[in-house]
N, C-alpha and C positions, 0 to 999 in steps of 0.2 A: 504494500500499500504505500501511497505517497500523499504529501499534504496536498490539499485541495485549494491551492492558492495561486497557481500559474507563475510561481516564483522559483521554487526549488528546481535544481538541475535535475532533468530526467535523462538518464544515460542511454546512449545507443548501445544496445547489448552486444551486437557483433563486435564492435571496437573493443568493448571491455573483455569480451571473450578472447580475442586476439592477444591482449595484454597478459591474460592468464596463461594462454599457451606459450607465449614467450618466456614466462618465468618457469613453466614446466621444462622448456628446452634448457634454460640456464641451469636449473637444479640437476638436470640430467648430465651436465658436463662437470659437476663438482665432484670431488672424491670424498666429501663429507656424507655420512649417514646420519639420520636423525631418528630418535625414538618415535617422534611424531613431528611431521613438517608443520611448523608454525610460523605464520607471517604476520606482518604489522601492516595495517592500512591506515595511513595517516589521512584524516579527514574523509571518512567513509561515506559521508552524506546520508540522506534520508533513505535512499534505495539500498545502501549497504551492498551494492552490486558485486564488487570485487570479492569480499568474503563469502558471499552466498555462492558465487560461481565456483571459487576455489574449494569450498567446503563440500558442495554437492557433487562436483565432478571428480575430486581427488581426495576428499577426506582430510583436507588440510584444516588445521585450527588456525583462528585468527584472533588477534587483539586489534580491534578497530577503534580508532580514536575519532572524536568529534567535538567541535567547540560550541555547536549550536544545539540548545535544548530541544527544539522542534525536530530537527534532523535526527537527534539521538533517539527521541521518542518513536519516530517512524522506523528507523533502522532496527530497534529493539522488536517492534511489532513484525517487521518482516522476517526477523530471525525466528521468532516464535511461530509465526504462520508457516514457515518452511522447515520447522522442526530441526533447527540447526543450533539450539541453544547449548548443546554439549560441545560444539566446535567453535562457535563464534561468540565473542564477548565485546561489548560496546563500552568504551571508556570515555567519560567527559573529561576533557583536558582544558587547560587555559589557552587562550589566544597566544600564539607565540611558542607553545610547547611543540617540540619536534619529537625525535627519538628519545632523548634524555627524559623529557617530560612524560612520554608515553610509558617508559619502563619504570618510572618512579613507582615505588611501592609494589612492583611485580615480583613474583617468585624468582629467586636467583638461579634456580636449577633449570630454567627454561632457556634453550638456545633457539634463536629465531633464524629460519632459513633465508628470510628476505624481508625487505620492506617495500611497500609500493604506495603510490599516491597519484592523485590527478590534481597537480598543484594549481592554485589560483595563478592565472597567467598574467594578470595586470598589476600595476602598482596602486591603482585606484579606480573608482567607477568612471572617472573621466577619461582614463586611458582606454578602457574598454569601449567607451562611446567614440572616442577619437579613431579607433581602429575601424569600426564599422562604417564610419564616414568615408574612409579611404577605399575600403573593399567590403564585399559581402562576408557575413558571418559564415564560418564553416558549416557544412551540411550537418544536420543532427543537433545543432546547438539550440536548445530549448529555453535559454535564459539561465537563471540561477541567482541565488541570494548573494549579498554583497560579500560574504565570506567565502562563497564558492568560486567567485569570479576575481576577487582582488585581495592582495595582502601587501603590507608595507614592504617595498623593495621589489615587488614583483616576482616572477618566476625565478630570476636569478638568485635572489636572496633566499627564497624558499629552498631551492636545491643546495645552495651554499650552506644553509643551516643544518640540512640533512648530513651533508659531508663533514661539517664540524662536529656534529654529535656522533657520527660514525667513528671519527678518530678518538673521541673519548671512550666510546663503548668497545672499540677494537674488535674483540673476538665474540662479542655477544650476538652479532648478526653476521651471518655468512655474506 
């Protein structure tokens, strides 16, 4: 289920499925074995699409983070409706929390096979509007909340924070 507000991002499932297949391929190339493949989805959104696909198709476990209470509520409903509560957990985090924030207070004995995200692409709502003035929005783009479309520093800062957190966590995430 999704919020009935014409605002939250509605994912294009084939594109999201391709992302999950790409992770399958990457995991197949590692020499690491896991008791259970567990991933982190940063900013899972109301649909919780990546964890649902990974859990349903591959039996992967997920820690899925979200900063928006409405999105968290719907993500949890989707997990329950799809009977994935034993594999997927939604965690409310603070804006600006990335991997270190996601793993705060998590069990130390869990090794994470990967992290994934669909980062906000713009530095702010004005940047998103400027882009669509220059060229058409990508196919399948159905809007999104302010936190789904923009973050301070844009996509570059978002990915940089993930890299910085990865350096701190080192071996916690393959």
